[in-house]
N, C-alpha and C positions, 0 to 999 in steps of 0.2 A: 472274136478277136477285136482288139482295139488298134486303130491305126492313127498315127500322127500325120497330119497333112500340113506341109509348108507351102505357103502361097503368097502371092502379091494381090493387093485389093482390086486391081483392075487388070483385065486380060492383056492390055497393050503395054503394061509396065515391064521393063526389063528387070530381071531378078537382081536385087541389091540386098545384101545381107541385113543392113540396118533397117530396111522396110519390110522384111519378111515377117509374116504373121503365121500363127499356127492354130490348128483346131484338131479336135479328136473325134473320130467317128467309129461307131461299132458296125462291123460288116464281116462278111465271110471271105472276101478277097479284095485285092487292090482294085480290080475292075469294078466291083460293086461300089467301092468308095467313090471312084470317079463317076459312075453312073448316078449315084445319089447327089453328087455335087454339080452335075452337069447343068442344072438350071441356074446356078449362081454365076455371077459375072466376075469370076476371079481367074487368075493365072496360077494353076497348080504347078509348083516346082518339083515337089517330091512327096511320095506317099510311103511312110515307113511303118511296117508291122512292128508293134511293141511286144517284146517278150515279157515275162513276168517281172524280171528285175528292173527293166527299163520302165515298165508301167508303174511299178511301185515308186520309182524315183519321180516320174512325172506327176503322180498323184500328190506328192508333197508340195507342189507348186500351188500358189493361191489362184492361179489362172486356169487350173485344170477343170475342165467341164466337158463332158461328152455331148456333142451336138446331136440333137434329135432331127434326123432327116428322113 
């Protein structure tokens, strides 16, 4: 499964839509995504499991790249 993670770059930053970043992670569950990213100094706002249609849409973006963690 591919998950889209919305986050802020520093853990003490309040979520502000204009500064929200995203990355894509391959994992079996949301818990596994959070465990894989636990060593990063980020504030995870939301982890979204992408279905086939949403994944196809996200892959059209030039910024789409699956993180290797």
